[in-house]
C-alpha positions as CSV (number, residue, x, y, z in Angstrom):
1,M,28.1,-244.1,-171.5
2,T,29.6,-241.0,-169.8
3,T,28.9,-237.4,-170.2
4,T,31.5,-234.7,-170.0
5,L,30.4,-231.4,-168.6
6,E,32.3,-228.3,-169.4
7,H,32.7,-225.4,-167.0
8,P,30.8,-222.3,-168.1
9,P,33.0,-219.4,-169.3
10,L,34.1,-217.1,-166.6
11,H,32.5,-213.7,-166.7
12,S,34.7,-210.6,-166.4
13,P,33.9,-208.4,-163.5
14,A,31.3,-205.7,-164.1
15,E,32.6,-202.3,-165.0
16,T,31.1,-199.1,-163.7
17,A,30.4,-196.4,-166.2
18,T,29.8,-192.8,-165.1
19,G,28.1,-190.4,-167.4
20,V,24.8,-189.6,-169.2
21,L,22.9,-192.3,-171.0
22,D,20.7,-191.0,-173.8
23,I,17.8,-193.3,-174.7
24,D,16.0,-192.6,-178.0
25,A,12.3,-193.2,-178.8
26,A,13.2,-196.8,-180.1
27,G,14.7,-197.6,-176.7
28,K,18.3,-197.7,-177.9
29,G,20.8,-196.2,-175.4
30,R,24.0,-194.3,-176.0
31,L,26.5,-193.1,-173.4
32,R,27.3,-189.5,-174.0
33,P,31.0,-188.6,-174.4
34,A,32.7,-187.3,-171.2
35,A,33.0,-183.8,-172.7
36,L,29.1,-183.5,-172.8
37,L,27.9,-182.7,-169.3
38,P,24.4,-183.4,-168.0
39,T,21.8,-180.7,-168.6
40,P,19.1,-179.6,-166.1
41,A,16.5,-181.7,-168.1
42,D,18.4,-184.9,-167.5
43,L,17.1,-187.3,-164.8
44,T,19.5,-188.3,-162.0
45,V,19.6,-192.0,-161.0
46,S,21.6,-193.4,-158.1
47,P,23.2,-196.9,-158.4
48,P,21.2,-199.6,-156.6
């Protein structure tokens, strides 16, 4: 008996998104449209 192994699907390279991510009380996030700029109340996070 032989077993055929399939190669895992290739992942596309990660894309970088720049903008403001709003997270609601339920934990769901939405990226703000580019026309909506950050406000002074928004936290700033640097990429790792």
